[in-house]
Structure formats: C-alpha cells, structure tokens
C-alpha positions as CSV (number, residue, x, y, z in Angstrom):
1,M,-36.7,-8.5,82.8
2,I,-38.5,-9.7,79.8
3,R,-36.7,-9.3,76.4
4,M,-39.1,-8.5,73.5
5,R,-38.5,-10.3,70.3
6,P,-37.9,-7.9,67.4
7,F,-40.4,-7.4,64.6
8,C,-39.7,-7.9,60.9
9,S,-39.4,-4.6,59.1
10,C,-41.0,-6.1,56.0
11,C,-44.1,-7.7,57.3
12,Q,-44.2,-6.3,60.9
13,Q,-44.5,-9.7,62.4
14,Q,-42.5,-10.9,65.3
15,K,-39.2,-12.6,64.5
16,S,-37.8,-15.8,66.2
17,D,-35.4,-15.7,69.1
18,D,-32.7,-16.0,66.5
19,D,-33.8,-12.7,64.8
20,I,-35.2,-14.5,61.8
21,C,-38.4,-13.7,60.1
22,I,-40.5,-16.9,60.2
23,N,-43.4,-15.6,58.1
24,S,-43.4,-17.9,55.1
25,A,-45.4,-15.3,53.2
26,C,-42.7,-12.6,53.7
27,S,-40.2,-12.3,50.9
28,C,-37.2,-11.7,53.3
29,S,-37.9,-14.9,55.3
30,P,-35.8,-18.0,54.6
31,Y,-39.1,-19.9,54.7
32,Y,-40.6,-17.8,52.0
33,N,-43.0,-19.9,49.8
34,G,-43.8,-17.4,47.2
35,G,-47.2,-16.6,48.5
36,S,-48.6,-13.1,49.0
37,D,-47.8,-11.3,52.2
38,P,-50.9,-11.3,54.4
39,G,-49.6,-8.3,56.2
40,G,-50.5,-9.5,59.7
41,G,-51.1,-5.9,60.6
42,G,-48.0,-4.9,58.6
43,N,-47.2,-3.2,55.4
44,S,-49.5,-4.5,52.6
45,G,-47.1,-3.0,50.0
46,G,-44.6,-5.7,50.8
47,N,-40.9,-5.4,50.1
48,T,-39.8,-3.6,46.9
49,G,-36.1,-4.3,47.4
50,G,-35.9,-7.6,49.3
51,N,-36.4,-10.0,46.4
52,T,-33.0,-10.7,45.0
53,G,-34.5,-11.9,41.7
54,S,-35.9,-8.5,41.0
55,N,-33.0,-6.3,42.1
56,P,-30.6,-5.8,39.1
57,G,-27.9,-4.6,41.5
58,S,-27.8,-7.9,43.3
59,D,-26.7,-9.9,40.2
60,P,-22.9,-9.5,39.7
61,G,-23.2,-10.9,36.2
62,S,-25.5,-8.1,35.1
63,D,-23.5,-5.2,36.6
64,P,-20.8,-3.9,34.3
65,G,-19.1,-2.3,37.3
66,S,-18.3,-5.8,38.6
67,D,-15.9,-6.3,35.7
68,P,-12.5,-5.0,36.9
69,G,-11.5,-4.1,33.3
70,Y,-14.6,-2.0,32.8
71,D,-14.2,1.8,32.9
72,P,-17.6,3.6,32.8
73,L,-15.8,6.8,31.7
74,V,-14.4,5.2,28.5
75,S,-16.6,4.5,25.5
76,P,-16.2,2.4,23.4
77,P,-14.1,-0.2,25.3
78,I,-10.3,0.3,25.2
79,I,-8.4,-1.4,22.4
80,S,-4.9,-0.8,21.0
81,V,-4.1,-0.8,17.3
82,S,-0.6,-1.3,15.9
83,L,0.2,-0.8,12.2
84,S,3.2,-2.2,10.3
85,C,4.3,-2.0,6.7
86,P,7.6,-1.7,4.7
87,N,9.2,1.8,4.9
88,V,10.4,1.7,1.3
89,V,8.4,0.4,-1.7
90,E,8.3,1.0,-5.5
91,L,5.5,2.0,-7.8
92,L,3.1,-0.9,-8.5
93,D,4.2,-2.7,-5.4
94,P,1.6,-3.5,-2.7
95,Y,1.8,-1.5,0.5
96,N,1.6,-4.8,2.5
97,I,0.0,-3.1,5.6
98,S,-0.9,-5.3,8.5
99,L,-2.8,-4.4,11.7
100,T,-2.6,-5.9,15.2
101,V,-5.6,-5.2,17.5
102,N,-5.5,-5.9,21.2
103,P,-7.5,-7.6,22.7
104,S,-7.8,-10.0,19.7
105,S,-11.4,-10.6,20.8
106,A,-12.3,-7.0,20.1
107,T,-15.2,-6.6,17.7
108,I,-14.1,-4.9,14.5
109,T,-16.8,-3.0,12.7
110,S,-14.7,-0.9,10.4
111,V,-11.0,-0.3,9.4
112,K,-10.0,2.7,7.4
113,Y,-6.5,3.1,6.1
114,L,-5.4,6.7,5.5
115,I,-2.5,8.4,3.7
116,N,-1.4,11.8,5.1
117,D,-4.5,11.9,7.2
118,Q,-6.8,12.7,4.2
119,Y,-6.5,10.2,1.4
120,E,-8.6,7.0,2.0
121,L,-6.5,4.1,0.8
122,H,-9.0,1.4,1.8
123,N,-12.1,1.1,3.9
124,G,-13.5,-2.2,5.2
125,T,-13.0,-4.6,8.1
126,S,-9.7,-6.3,7.0
127,L,-6.7,-6.1,9.3
128,S,-4.4,-6.0,6.2
129,C,-4.2,-3.9,3.1
130,D,-2.5,-4.8,-0.1
131,E,-3.5,-1.9,-2.2
132,R,-0.8,-1.2,-4.8
133,V,1.2,2.0,-4.9
134,K,0.0,4.6,-7.3
135,K,2.3,7.6,-6.9
136,A,5.9,8.1,-5.9
137,G,6.6,10.3,-2.9
138,H,6.9,10.3,0.9
139,W,3.7,9.3,2.6
140,S,2.5,8.8,6.2
141,I,0.1,5.9,6.7
142,K,-2.2,5.0,9.6
143,A,-5.4,3.1,10.3
144,V,-8.5,4.0,12.2
145,V,-10.5,1.1,13.7
146,N,-14.2,1.4,14.6
147,G,-14.0,5.1,13.9
148,T,-12.3,5.9,17.2
149,H,-9.1,3.9,17.7
150,T,-6.1,5.3,15.7
151,S,-3.0,3.3,15.0
152,N,0.6,4.5,15.0
153,V,1.9,6.3,11.9
154,V,4.3,4.7,9.6
155,N,6.3,6.8,7.1
156,V,6.7,5.2,3.7
157,E,9.0,6.2,0.8
158,V,7.6,5.3,-2.6
159,N,10.3,5.1,-5.3
160,Y,10.4,4.8,-9.0
161,P,11.8,1.5,-10.3
162,D,15.5,1.3,-11.1
163,A,16.9,0.5,-14.5
164,N,17.3,-3.2,-13.9
165,T,13.7,-3.6,-12.8
166,I,12.5,-1.6,-15.8
167,M,14.5,-3.6,-18.4
168,S,13.3,-6.9,-16.8
169,N,9.7,-6.1,-17.4
170,G,8.3,-8.2,-20.2
171,V,6.4,-5.4,-22.0
172,V,9.5,-3.2,-22.0
173,S,12.0,-5.8,-23.0
174,S,9.9,-7.1,-25.9
175,N,9.2,-3.6,-27.2
176,M,12.9,-2.7,-27.1
177,A,13.9,-5.9,-28.9
178,A,11.2,-5.3,-31.5
179,L,12.5,-1.7,-32.2
180,W,16.1,-3.1,-32.5
181,Q,14.9,-5.6,-35.1
182,E,13.0,-2.9,-36.9
183,T,16.2,-0.7,-36.9
184,K,18.2,-3.6,-38.5
185,N,15.4,-4.3,-41.1
186,A,15.4,-0.6,-42.1
187,A,19.1,-0.4,-42.8
188,T,20.0,-0.5,-46.6
189,S,22.6,0.8,-48.9
190,N,20.4,3.9,-49.1
191,G,20.6,4.8,-45.5
192,R,19.8,3.9,-41.9
193,S,17.6,5.3,-39.1
194,E,17.3,5.0,-35.4
195,R,14.2,4.3,-33.3
196,G,13.3,5.5,-29.8
197,C,10.5,6.0,-27.3
198,W,9.8,6.9,-23.7
199,I,9.0,4.2,-21.1
200,Y,6.2,4.8,-18.7
201,I,4.5,3.3,-15.6
202,N,0.8,3.6,-15.7
203,T,-0.5,3.3,-12.2
204,A,-4.2,3.4,-13.3
205,S,-3.8,0.2,-15.3
206,M,-0.9,-1.0,-13.1
207,T,1.3,-1.7,-16.2
208,Y,4.4,-0.6,-17.9
209,E,3.9,1.1,-21.3
210,C,6.2,2.1,-24.1
211,G,5.2,5.4,-25.7
212,T,4.9,6.2,-29.4
213,T,7.8,5.0,-31.5
214,I,9.8,7.9,-33.0
215,V,11.7,7.2,-36.2
216,G,14.8,9.3,-36.7
217,P,15.7,10.8,-40.1
218,N,17.2,8.6,-42.7
219,T,21.0,9.0,-42.6
220,E,22.8,8.5,-45.9
221,G,26.5,7.9,-46.4
222,C,29.0,6.5,-43.9
223,A,32.1,8.5,-43.1
224,G,31.5,11.6,-41.1
225,T,27.8,10.8,-40.6
226,A,25.9,9.9,-37.4
227,A,22.3,8.7,-37.2
228,S,20.0,10.2,-34.5
229,V,16.5,10.3,-33.1
230,D,14.7,13.0,-31.1
231,I,12.2,11.4,-28.8
232,G,11.1,14.8,-27.4
233,S,9.5,15.3,-24.0
234,P,7.6,12.6,-22.1
235,S,3.8,12.7,-22.1
236,E,2.8,12.2,-18.5
237,A,-0.5,12.2,-16.6
238,V,0.5,13.3,-13.1
239,S,-2.1,12.5,-10.4
240,S,-2.8,15.0,-7.7
241,S,-3.4,12.2,-5.1
242,P,-1.5,9.1,-3.9
243,I,-4.6,7.0,-4.3
244,I,-5.4,7.9,-7.9
245,G,-3.5,6.4,-10.8
246,G,-1.3,8.4,-13.2
247,K,1.2,7.9,-15.9
248,Y,4.9,8.5,-15.2
249,A,8.0,8.5,-17.4
250,V,10.6,6.1,-15.8
251,A,13.2,5.7,-18.6
252,M,14.1,6.5,-22.2
253,F,15.1,4.1,-25.0
254,H,16.6,4.3,-28.5
255,T,18.6,2.3,-31.0
256,H,21.9,2.8,-32.8
257,T,22.2,1.8,-36.4
258,P,24.2,-0.9,-38.3
259,L,27.2,-0.1,-40.5
260,T,26.6,-3.2,-42.6
261,F,26.3,-1.3,-45.8
262,C,29.3,0.9,-45.3
263,P,32.9,0.2,-46.4
264,S,35.1,-1.7,-43.9
265,D,37.4,1.3,-43.3
266,N,34.4,3.0,-41.6
267,S,33.8,2.5,-37.9
268,R,32.1,3.9,-34.9
269,V,32.1,3.5,-31.1
270,V,29.3,1.4,-29.7
271,G,27.2,2.1,-26.6
272,P,25.7,5.5,-25.4
273,S,27.2,8.6,-26.8
274,D,28.1,11.7,-24.7
275,Y,24.9,13.3,-26.0
276,D,22.9,10.3,-24.9
277,T,24.3,10.4,-21.4
278,D,23.8,14.1,-21.1
279,F,20.2,13.9,-22.3
280,A,19.4,11.2,-19.7
281,A,20.9,13.2,-16.9
282,S,19.0,16.3,-17.9
283,E,15.7,14.3,-17.9
284,G,16.6,12.6,-14.7
285,V,15.8,9.1,-15.8
286,P,17.7,5.9,-16.8
287,G,18.5,5.5,-20.5
288,F,18.8,2.4,-22.6
289,V,20.3,2.0,-26.0
290,Y,20.4,-1.2,-28.2
291,D,23.7,-1.5,-30.0
292,Y,26.3,-4.1,-31.1
293,Y,28.9,-5.5,-28.8
294,G,31.7,-4.4,-31.1
295,T,35.3,-5.3,-30.7
296,W,38.0,-3.7,-28.7
297,S,40.2,-1.2,-30.6
298,Y,42.9,0.6,-28.7
299,S,40.7,2.6,-26.2
300,D,37.0,1.6,-26.9
301,Y,34.7,-0.9,-28.4
302,R,33.8,-0.4,-32.1
303,I,32.0,-1.9,-35.0
304,N,33.5,-1.7,-38.5
305,G,31.7,-1.3,-41.8
306,G,30.5,-4.4,-43.5
307,H,29.8,-6.3,-40.3
308,S,27.0,-8.9,-40.2
309,I,23.7,-7.2,-39.5
310,D,22.9,-10.0,-37.0
311,A,26.2,-9.6,-35.1
312,S,26.0,-9.9,-31.3
313,S,24.2,-7.0,-29.7
314,Q,23.3,-5.9,-26.2
315,L,21.3,-3.4,-24.2
316,F,23.4,-0.6,-22.7
317,I,22.3,1.2,-19.6
318,F,23.3,4.8,-18.9
319,G,22.3,7.9,-17.0
320,P,20.7,7.9,-13.5
321,V,20.0,4.6,-11.8
322,K,16.4,5.6,-11.4
323,R,14.2,8.7,-11.4
324,E,14.4,10.7,-8.2
325,T,11.7,10.4,-5.6
326,P,9.8,13.7,-5.2
C-alpha cells in the first residue's frame, strides 16, 4: 500500500515525509525565505495567521493577559493607599499627614486630602501634607489618589492651646509685659488704673494677637478701694470651615495696680481675685494677671503700701487650662 504524503494547508504543496512544508516561499515553512508564495496551484491569498511577526497574540510581551498581576476587570490598576497623621494637634500646628502607596512604583497623577469628605485641605501630587490647622474641632481626614483610590480615615482632634503655650508666645508675652509697665507708669498719688485685653489666635494670618487694650477707671484713695477693668466680650471671627482661617479668643489678660503711693498700713492680696477666677470660668478660657509677688502674711501673699514700684512681679495663671474643644 502506497502512503500519500500530506499537503500543506497554506500553500497546498506536498510536505516531506516528516510532515514539514518544504516550500521556501510558504510562510509556515522552516525554509521560508520571505518571498511571495507562488501558490503552486494553492491558495494565492497566503496565510493570514501563520506569520508570528504579524500576530499580536503570539507575542507574550504585548499581551496584558500574560501578566499574572493583571486583572482586565479592574481599571485603573490596583494600588493601596495608607494615611497616617497625629490624632491630636493644636491650632496653628501642621497636620503632618503622610501617605504610603503600594506598589511604590505606581504612577501618581493626583493626591487630594479631604476633611469630613467635603473640605479640600490640599490638592497636588505630594504624598505628605503639612497644611496648618485653622479651626478647632473633631475632623476626619482621608486622601484620594488618582481620583479613584481612597485611603483609610484618620480622626483628628484639634485643640486650642493651653495657658503655658499661650504665655510662651513672643507676641503675647511682650504685650503683657508692656501693659504691666504701662500700669506701673500710670500709678501716681492721684490714683491708679488697671489694663486688660483679650488674647486671640488668628488662623488666617497664623499668628497670636492681643486685642484692644482696655484701660480701667482711675481709682483714687487707698483703704477700702479696689481698681478694676472691664475687658468686655471677645471679638471673634468664627470660620464656617476647617480650611478657612478665623480669629478665636484663647485667653484673657489684665494687670493689678501698685500701692506705692499708699500708706504702709494699707495692703492687698496679690494674684487673681475671686471675681477674676469666676469671670475666666464663665468665659471658658485661661486667665492671666500681672501682679507683685508679695510677702506671706498669715494666710496669703500681700503687698503693703509704700512698696517699691519695681518690686518683683510675676504672671499668675487662673481659670481653665485651655478653651474647650468644640
């Protein structure tokens, strides 16, 4: 029985005994020389899928499906975003937000930091955000990367500064010292008067401010008299948004007066009075009063009439430690 050699399905010419197309003009032949297929009675259209150079499916480098990490149902590529920042900060502090993106090779086209899902704290491409705090409160912060990938949410408590922080500020401390000196300069045998003001944080200019100086009435005489000053209510500019600056009262300040021009048998207790303490508590902010050290007398510290006007003095703190966080 004679065995017939098979024919090539591409060029219709007979194959070798090894079932190999030996037509050098046929694109599926290992002897292919790039020439045109003469047909040999076969298909003049040639092979539309046999040339590996023209079939995009035959190149594993060009097939996204060949990447085991590729998911054709997910677009854009999967990345994870992790946000971190301090849970407690104060007005004027930076938020100190940092992002970690995996994989680290991911292309970052945009990073948006949001407060409470609606206030845009910052928009750019940075993986950190040092925008400074503008309003006290309880906020939730997250980031959105490339418009589609959302980070975890971090809850942040923004507090008002405490009394020690406030009195350490250069603007505040120098203004209080100046009003104390002004109080001493104003004291004469004809009377004495206190000075006072509100202390603010301005988160639009990112500075501490001392409000208008209020001068109390001139107090004449010594025995049975008490100087005073009414600083009134604070003048605030409350922002409706945590990303817009405002002006917030954080403390109150006033001075007490010398008894330098009074007889030596006159005296008074130094430091905050009961009224001072009650007023600070009612306003919910720390209070500061500049006064003399005084000397211990039975149950309290006092100054006596005729003391040196430049006797040792100090700044007393009273009332709440800090304004309450809303």
